[in-house]
C-alpha positions in Angstrom: -27.9 -125.5 209.4 -31.5 -126.3 208.4 -33.8 -124.1 206.3 -33.8 -120.7 207.9 -36.6 -118.6 209.2 -37.7 -115.1 208.2 -36.2 -113.8 211.4 -32.8 -115.3 210.5 -33.0 -113.8 207.0 -33.6 -110.4 208.4 -30.9 -110.7 211.0 -28.4 -111.6 208.3 -29.2 -108.5 206.3 -28.9 -106.3 209.5 -25.6 -107.9 210.5 -24.0 -107.4 207.0 -24.9 -103.9 205.8 -24.2 -103.2 202.2 -23.7 -99.9 200.2 -27.2 -99.0 198.9 -28.0 -95.7 197.3 -31.5 -94.4 196.6 -32.7 -90.8 195.8 -29.3 -89.4 197.0 -29.4 -91.3 200.3 -27.0 -93.9 201.6 -29.2 -96.5 203.3 -28.0 -97.6 206.7 -30.3 -100.5 207.2 -32.5 -102.0 204.5 -34.5 -104.0 207.0 -35.9 -100.8 208.6 -35.8 -98.3 205.7 -39.3 -97.4 204.5 -38.3 -98.1 200.8 -37.1 -101.6 201.6 -38.6 -102.9 204.8 -41.8 -104.3 203.4 -40.0 -106.1 200.6 -37.8 -107.6 203.3 -40.8 -108.7 205.2 -42.3 -110.4 202.1 -39.1 -112.4 201.5 -39.0 -113.3 205.2 -42.5 -114.7 204.9 -41.2 -117.1 202.2 -38.7 -118.5 204.6 -41.3 -118.8 207.4 -43.4 -121.0 205.1 -40.6 -123.6 205.3 -41.5 -123.9 209.0 -45.2 -123.7 208.7 -46.7 -126.8 210.5 -49.2 -127.4 207.7 -47.1 -126.9 204.5 -43.5 -126.9 205.7 -43.0 -130.5 204.6 -43.8 -129.4 201.1 -41.2 -126.7 201.1 -38.1 -128.7 202.2 -36.2 -131.9 201.7 -33.4 -133.7 203.6 -30.0 -132.3 202.9 -27.6 -134.9 201.3 -24.8 -133.5 203.5 -26.4 -133.2 206.9 -29.9 -134.7 206.8 -31.4 -131.4 208.0 -34.4 -130.1 206.2 -33.3 -127.6 203.6 -35.1 -125.6 200.9 -36.6 -127.8 198.2 -35.5 -125.5 195.4 -31.9 -126.7 196.1 -32.9 -130.3 195.3 -31.5 -131.9 192.1 -34.5 -133.5 190.3 -33.9 -137.0 189.2 -37.5 -138.0 188.4 -40.7 -136.6 187.0 -42.1 -136.7 190.5 -39.2 -134.5 191.7 -40.1 -131.9 189.1 -43.7 -131.9 190.2 -42.8 -131.7 193.8 -40.5 -128.8 193.1 -43.1 -127.0 191.0 -45.7 -127.3 193.8 -43.2 -125.7 196.2 -42.4 -122.9 193.7 -46.1 -122.3 193.1 -46.7 -121.9 196.8 -44.0 -119.3 197.0 -45.3 -117.5 193.9 -48.8 -117.3 195.4 -47.5 -115.4 198.4 -46.9 -112.4 196.1 -49.6 -113.3 193.5 -46.8 -113.9 191.1 -45.6 -110.2 191.4 -42.2 -111.0 192.9 -40.1 -112.4 190.1 -36.9 -112.7 192.0 -37.9 -114.9 194.9 -34.9 -117.1 195.9 -36.1 -120.2 194.2 -35.3 -118.7 190.8 -31.5 -118.7 191.3 -31.6 -121.7 193.6 -32.7 -124.0 190.8 -30.3 -122.4 188.4 -27.2 -122.9 190.6 -28.4 -126.4 191.5 -28.2 -127.2 187.7 -24.7 -125.8 187.7 -23.6 -128.1 190.5 -25.1 -131.1 188.7 -23.1 -130.1 185.6 -19.9 -129.2 187.5 -17.8 -131.0 185.0 -18.6 -128.3 182.5 -16.8 -125.7 184.6 -13.8 -128.0 184.9 -13.2 -127.5 181.1 -12.1 -124.0 182.0 -9.9 -124.8 185.0 -10.1 -128.1 187.1 -10.5 -126.2 190.4 -13.7 -124.4 189.1 -15.6 -127.7 189.3 -14.9 -127.9 193.0 -15.7 -124.2 193.4 -19.2 -124.7 191.9 -19.9 -127.8 194.1 -18.7 -126.2 197.3 -20.7 -123.0 196.6 -23.9 -124.9 195.9 -23.5 -126.8 199.2 -22.8 -123.4 200.9 -26.0 -121.7 199.6 -28.1 -124.8 200.2 -26.9 -125.4 203.8 -27.1 -121.7 204.7 -30.3 -121.0 202.7 -28.7 -118.0 201.1 -30.8 -115.4 199.3 -29.2 -114.8 195.9 -29.7 -112.0 193.3 -27.8 -111.8 190.0 -26.7 -109.3 187.5 -26.2 -110.3 183.9 -26.0 -107.4 181.5 -23.2 -105.0 180.9 -24.0 -101.3 180.2 -23.0 -100.4 176.7 -22.0 -97.1 175.2 -23.5 -98.2 171.9 -25.8 -101.1 170.9 -25.1 -103.9 168.5 -27.8 -105.2 166.2 -26.6 -108.7 166.8 -26.7 -110.9 169.9 -23.0 -110.1 170.6 -22.7 -107.0 172.7 -20.3 -104.0 172.1 -18.2 -104.1 175.3 -15.8 -101.3 176.4 -13.8 -101.3 179.5 -15.1 -97.8 180.3 -18.4 -99.2 181.4 -18.5 -103.0 181.1 -17.5 -105.2 184.0 -13.9 -106.2 183.3 -11.2 -108.2 185.0 -8.4 -105.7 185.7 -5.9 -108.1 187.2 -5.4 -111.5 188.8 -3.7 -111.8 192.2 -2.9 -114.7 194.6 -6.1 -113.9 196.4 -8.4 -113.8 193.4 -9.5 -111.6 190.5 -10.1 -107.9 190.6 -13.1 -106.5 188.6 -14.2 -103.0 187.8 -17.2 -101.7 185.9 -21.0 -101.9 186.0 -23.9 -104.3 185.5 -27.7 -104.2 185.3 -30.2 -105.3 186.5 -29.9 -106.6 190.1 -33.5 -107.1 191.1 -33.7 -107.9 194.8 -30.1 -106.9 195.0 -30.2 -104.6 198.0 -32.1 -107.2 200.1 -30.1 -110.3 199.1 -27.2 -112.0 200.8 -25.1 -112.6 197.7 -24.9 -111.6 194.1 -24.1 -114.0 191.2 -22.4 -112.5 188.2 -22.4 -114.2 184.8 -23.3 -113.6 181.2 -26.8 -114.1 179.8 -27.6 -116.0 176.7 -29.1 -113.0 174.9 -26.0 -110.8 175.4 -23.2 -112.9 174.1 -19.5 -112.2 174.6 -17.3 -111.7 171.5 -14.1 -113.7 171.1 -12.0 -110.7 171.9 -13.8 -110.0 175.1 -12.0 -112.5 177.2 -11.6 -110.0 180.0 -15.4 -109.7 180.3 -15.8 -113.5 180.3 -16.3 -114.8 183.8 -18.8 -116.2 186.3 -18.6 -115.7 190.1 -20.6 -115.0 193.2 -19.8 -112.7 196.2 -21.5 -111.3 199.3 -23.5 -108.1 198.8 -21.4 -106.4 201.5 -18.2 -107.0 199.6 -16.0 -103.8 199.7 -16.3 -101.8 196.5 -19.7 -103.2 195.6 -22.4 -100.5 195.3 -26.1 -100.7 194.5 -27.8 -97.7 192.8 -31.6 -98.1 193.1 -34.5 -96.8 191.1 -37.3 -94.9 192.8 -39.2 -97.0 195.2 -42.9 -97.9 194.5 -43.6 -98.5 198.1 -45.0 -95.1 199.1 -45.3 -96.1 202.8 -49.0 -96.2 202.4 -51.4 -98.8 203.7 -52.1 -102.2 202.1 -55.6 -100.9 201.4 -54.4 -98.1 199.2 -51.5 -99.9 197.6 -52.0 -103.6 198.3 -49.1 -104.8 196.0 -46.7 -101.9 196.1 -46.8 -101.7 199.9 -45.8 -105.4 200.1 -43.9 -106.6 197.2 -41.3 -103.9 196.3 -38.4 -106.2 195.3 -36.3 -103.2 194.0 -34.1 -103.0 190.9 -30.6 -101.7 191.0 -27.6 -100.9 188.9 -24.5 -102.4 190.3 -21.1 -100.7 190.4 -17.9 -102.7 191.0 -15.1 -100.4 192.2 -12.0 -102.7 192.1 -13.8 -105.5 193.8 -11.8 -108.5 194.8 -13.4 -111.8 194.0 -11.7 -114.7 195.9 -10.5 -117.6 193.8 -12.9 -120.0 195.5 -15.8 -117.9 194.3 -14.8 -117.9 190.6 -16.6 -120.5 188.4 -15.5 -119.4 184.9 -12.7 -117.1 183.7 -11.4 -115.8 180.4 -13.2 -118.2 178.0 -15.9 -116.5 176.0 -17.1 -119.8 174.4 -17.7 -121.5 177.7 -19.4 -118.4 179.1 -21.7 -118.0 176.1 -22.7 -121.7 176.2 -22.9 -122.4 179.9 -26.7 -121.8 180.2 -27.6 -124.3 177.5 -24.9 -126.8 178.4 -25.7 -127.0 182.1 -29.5 -126.8 181.3 -29.7 -124.1 183.9 -32.0 -122.2 181.5 -34.5 -125.1 181.5 -34.7 -125.2 185.3 -35.0 -121.4 185.8 -37.6 -121.6 183.0 -39.5 -124.1 185.1 -39.6 -121.6 187.9 -40.5 -118.7 185.7 -43.4 -120.5 183.9 -44.7 -121.7 187.2 -44.8 -118.1 188.5 -46.5 -116.9 185.3 -49.2 -119.5 185.6 -49.9 -118.2 189.1 -49.8 -114.6 188.0 -52.3 -115.3 185.1 -54.6 -117.1 187.5 -54.4 -114.3 189.9 -55.5 -111.8 187.2 -58.4 -114.1 186.2 -59.6 -114.2 189.8 -59.2 -110.4 190.1 -61.2 -109.8 187.0 -63.9 -112.2 188.1 -64.4 -110.4 191.4 -64.4 -107.0 189.5 -67.2 -108.3 187.2 -69.3 -109.7 190.1 -68.8 -106.5 192.1 -70.0 -104.3 189.2 -72.8 -106.7 188.2 -71.4 -107.1 184.7 -70.9 -110.8 184.5 -73.6 -111.2 181.8 -72.4 -108.4 179.5 -71.1 -110.0 176.3 -67.9 -108.1 175.9 -67.0 -108.8 179.6 -67.5 -112.5 179.0 -65.4 -112.2 175.8 -62.5 -110.6 177.7 -62.8 -113.1 180.5 -62.8 -116.0 178.0 -59.6 -114.5 176.5 -57.9 -114.6 179.9 -59.0 -118.2 180.4 -57.4 -119.1 177.1 -54.1 -117.4 178.3 -54.2 -119.3 181.6 -54.9 -122.7 180.0 -52.1 -122.0 177.4 -49.6 -121.2 180.1 -50.7 -124.3 182.1 -50.3 -126.5 179.0 -46.8 -125.2 178.3 -45.8 -125.9 181.9 -47.3 -129.4 181.8 -45.7 -130.1 178.4 -42.3 -129.2 179.6 -42.7 -131.5 182.6 -44.2 -134.4 180.6 -41.4 -134.2 178.0 -38.7 -133.9 180.6 -35.7 -136.3 180.1 -32.6 -137.3 182.0 -29.8 -135.1 180.6 -26.1 -136.0 180.4 -25.6 -134.9 184.0 -28.2 -137.4 185.3 -30.7 -134.6 186.0 -34.4 -134.8 185.0 -34.5 -131.7 182.8 -37.8 -130.1 181.6 -38.2 -129.7 177.9 -37.0 -126.3 176.6 -39.4 -125.9 173.7 -42.5 -125.1 175.8 -40.5 -122.6 177.9 -39.2 -120.9 174.7 -42.8 -120.6 173.6 -43.7 -119.1 177.0 -40.8 -116.7 176.8 -42.0 -115.5 173.4 -45.7 -115.3 174.3 -46.1 -114.1 177.9 -43.9 -110.9 177.9 -45.0 -109.4 174.6 -48.6 -110.6 174.3 -50.2 -112.1 177.4 -49.2 -109.9 180.3 -49.5 -106.5 178.6 -52.9 -107.7 177.4 -53.9 -108.8 180.9 -53.1 -105.3 182.2 -55.1 -103.8 179.4 -58.1 -106.0 180.1 -58.0 -104.9 183.8 -58.0 -101.3 182.6 -60.9 -101.9 180.2 -63.1 -103.8 182.7 -62.2 -101.5 185.5 -63.0 -98.3 183.6 -64.1 -95.4 185.7 -64.1 -97.5 188.9 -60.3 -97.4 188.7 -60.4 -93.7 189.1 -63.3 -93.3 191.6 -61.2 -94.6 194.4 -61.6 -93.3 198.0 -58.5 -93.9 200.1 -58.6 -95.8 203.3 -58.5 -92.6 205.3 -61.7 -91.3 203.6 -63.7 -93.9 205.4 -62.9 -92.3 208.7 -64.2 -88.8 207.8 -67.6 -87.0 208.0 -68.3 -88.1 204.4 -67.9 -91.8 205.1 -71.7 -92.3 205.1 -72.0 -90.7 201.7 -69.2 -92.8 200.3 -71.1 -95.9 201.5 -74.4 -94.7 200.1 -73.2 -93.7 196.7 -70.3 -96.1 196.0 -71.7 -99.5 197.2 -73.0 -101.9 194.7 -75.7 -104.6 194.8 -73.1 -107.1 195.9 -70.4 -105.1 197.7 -70.0 -102.4 200.2 -68.2 -99.2 199.3 -65.3 -100.4 201.5 -65.0 -103.7 199.7 -65.4 -102.2 196.3 -62.7 -99.6 197.0 -60.4 -102.3 198.4 -60.8 -104.5 195.3 -60.3 -101.7 192.8 -57.2 -100.4 194.6 -55.8 -103.8 193.9 -56.8 -103.6 190.3 -55.2 -100.1 190.1 -52.0 -101.5 191.5 -52.0 -104.3 188.9 -52.6 -102.2 185.8 -52.3 -98.4 186.5 -50.0 -97.6 189.3 -46.2 -97.1 189.1 -45.9 -100.6 190.6 -48.2 -102.0 187.8 -46.3 -100.2 185.1 -43.0 -101.7 186.3 -44.6 -105.1 186.2 -45.5 -104.7 182.5 -42.0 -103.4 181.7 -40.3 -106.0 183.8 -42.2 -108.9 182.2 -41.5 -107.5 178.7 -37.7 -107.8 179.3 -37.6 -110.4 182.0 -36.1 -113.0 179.7 -34.0 -110.5 177.8 -34.6 -108.5 174.6 -37.7 -110.1 173.0 -36.3 -109.5 169.5 -33.0 -111.2 170.3 -35.0 -114.0 171.9 -37.0 -114.5 168.8 -33.9 -114.3 166.6 -32.3 -117.0 168.7 -35.4 -119.1 168.7 -35.6 -118.9 164.9 -31.9 -119.7 164.5 -31.9 -122.7 166.9 -35.3 -124.2 166.2 -35.2 -127.4 164.0 -37.4 -126.5 161.0 -36.2 -129.4 158.8 -39.0 -131.8 159.7 -41.7 -129.3 158.8 -40.0 -128.4 155.6 -39.6 -132.1 154.7 -43.3 -132.7 155.1 -44.2 -129.8 152.9 -41.6 -131.0 150.3 -43.1 -134.5 150.5 -46.5 -133.0 149.7 -45.1 -131.0 146.8 -43.4 -134.1 145.4 -46.6 -136.2 145.3 -47.6 -137.2 141.8 -51.3 -137.7 142.5 
């Protein structure tokens, strides 16, 4: 089937109800429930873009199996031009949420496309796993499946190393193998978009390695979200069922995070990609270069998100008449530096892309590693802080949309308008700034970005361990050895 529409996405969720719990309630239908329905609509809008008369051709490509137009994020890039084309598509999707939805379907689409290109890697575990990966990639491409994933085991105690302490009491574990497939029991975090996805991919992450003795926790598979025994436990929703005026981001882009419980879940053999080999599970991301391709999507979204904050701050300064104040210009200049840095990292990764051993044009990892170290811990928390600093009291003096339909509406307009904006426009803009930097939605954005790529300390440890420092050391040693 060709790239699906938003209506088809919603129908799929409605036709296959899954077990979702939130605030003590079992959700009957995520497409109509007030905590989920707006997030569903936002994902649906992404799929509708694939059929937009003006931009649809930029969002799809011809399926190698059927010739139908399918989602471009399923394309295996073979040239630099392919990477650019894919990046433009991902940026268009990112702009629909101003970069605030981190788990749009393209993230996992590009990752699993890399798996399929490197399917021989999975054959090292069992020959049939190669065919499983190839068939699954074709399935999600031809059916435009919305995927979530869950990577990290809950732990009863933490390890200071990159190898997790796993116990069968809480970690997701293979309990038995049957003729039909494997049976798993345990828990995983964090399935963002999980309650409103079609399927969930389960595999280890590079920052939470599996010990050699943890072969029963070593696997990779994907199953439908309505699989019996699969349960999603959600955090509090940040969609308060308020208008887009009052909560312009939270009312639209609640992608929801969930803990996932697996209660003796049967995973059919055709959905198993790796099993019982810690080394292959620990190394799959680097060996298939999936991390480079998901890094391409992540960095594209981060560029969009940074540019969005720059635009927001610029409108705030113009509305308040503060564009000529030195410290405002200094902060705006700082944001521009962040934006150009992120754009340079993205461009460098594409410019230095090379064909890998699987015949895929693979973006360079070093710029993405720099982005992974810089954006979560430095750039995005600072962007939110600058929004707070520049917004100041205007972030607190915020009439709600309903206040403009009251007897005091005239006074609101008289006292809260500025030289360049009406009170309505000012309030609408600063509600957006509040949702970016001060609301529960905004707080989740900061926390989520901090740990989006895993534990920042572990990431830095791995960067230090894997980075080739010898050329730099050799240059210094050469200088020390000079005689004159």
